[in-house]
Every structure is written in C-alpha cells, then in structure tokens.
N, C-alpha and C positions, 0 to 999 in steps of 0.2 A: 557213525563216525564223525568226528569234528574235523575242522580244517587242519589242525596240527597232525593228527593221525594220518590223514590223506597225504599231507606234505611229506611226512617221513616215509610213507609207502612209495610215493612218487620218487623221492630221492633214492630209495633202495633200488627201484627199478632202473633208474638212471645209471647207478653204479654197476648193477648187474649187466645191463645192456652194453655199457662202454667196455667193461672188462671182457665180456664175451666177444665184442668186436675186436679188441686187441688180441685176444686169443686166436680168433679166426685169421686175423692179419698175420700173426706169427706162423700159423699153420700154412697160410698161403705162401709166405716167403720161403718156407721150408719145403713146399711141395707135398705136404702131408696128405695121405689118402683119406684121413678122417673127414676132410672137407666134403667128401662125397657121401658121407653117412646121412641117412634120412633125418636123424635127430639133430644133426648140426644144421641142416637146412630148415627145419621146422622151428627149432627153439628160438631163434631171433624174432620170428614173427609172433610167437606167443608172448615173449618178454615185451616186445615193442607194442603189442596190442594192450597189454596191461599198463604199460607206461603211458600210452595215449589216453586210455580210460581214466587213469588217475589224474592226468593233466586236464582233461575236460572237466572232471569233477572239481578240481581246484579252481578252475576258471569260473565255474558255476557258483561254488560256495563263496569265492572271493568277490563275486559280483563284477568281474572285470569284463570289459568289452574292447573290441578292436579300436573303436573310436576314442576311447578314453585311456587306452593303454598302449602307447607306441612300442613299449618294450615287448609286448605280447606279439605284435606283428613282427618285430625283429627276430624273436625266437622262432616263430613259425617259418619265416623265410630262411633263416639260418638252418633250421632243421631240414628243409628241403635240400639245401646245398650239402649238408652233412650226409644225407641219405644217398644223394647222387654221387658225390665224391667217394663215399665209402663203398658204394657198389663198384665204381671203377677201380678202387684200390684192391678190392677183393676178387673181382671177376673179369672186368672188362679191359683193364690196362694191358697192353700187349708187350710192353718193355719194362725192364727193371726200373728205369728212370721214371716211367709213368706210374708204376706201382708205388714207388717211394714218394713221388710228388703228390699223388692223390691221397696217400696215407697221411702225409704231413698236413695237407689242406684239411682233411677230415678231422684230425686231432685238434688243429687250431680252431676250426669252426666249433667243435665240441666245447673247447675252453671258452670261446666267445659266448656260447649259449649259457654255460654255467655262470659266467660273470654277469651277463644280462639278467639272469634269473635272480641272482643274489643281490644285485644293485637295483633291479627293476628300473633300469635306465638303458637307453640305447647308447 
C-alpha cells in the first residue's frame, strides 16, 4: 500500500474511533447498560490499535521524526490528553459537571489533533 491508501485508512479509523467515543459518551450520559457489554469495552481497543498501527505506518512512510516534525510531538502529547480526559468523561468523573467538562475538553483536544494533522503545524 502506498502513502495515500494508508492515510485514507488512518482517517477512516480516526472517524470510527471518534464516532464510537461520542456514542459511548451518549450512552454514559444516559446511563445505558450497553456500556457494560463486553463488545463495547473491547471494540475501542481494537479500533484504536488499528488507528495507532496506521499512524506508525504513516510516520515511517512519510519519513518523519520527532526532531524534524514538532507537529508530530504536538499530536502525540495531545493524544495522551485526549485519552486521559476521555477516560474521565466516560468512567472516572463523579459529577455531571465533571463529565461534561471532561467531555468538552476531550472533543476540543480531538479537534486540535485534527487541525494539527491537516496543517502539519503546531
């Protein structure tokens, strides 16, 4: 596969991952029992593993390094915050205000990651 095919695959996994995050967020706010289903707990890990593999492949094919690509560092750091805040939004926040706050932060960080990826600038 060439760069463009991997990029489209990566973008597809990004969209699927974010849509499933939003779906789980909605279920979380609704208190839906489906969140306790095994497939709901496993699916994000499968999607995100494929997303990460496609990202690593793009970095390799693109010949980017952390030294020469500050936008790549920005994406990775933002990704860590997205995962942590998303985890709090879905599971760890004890109050409605906390859930809403972490949800908003997660969505804003996701938007930041997409903008950085498209502009390849911090």
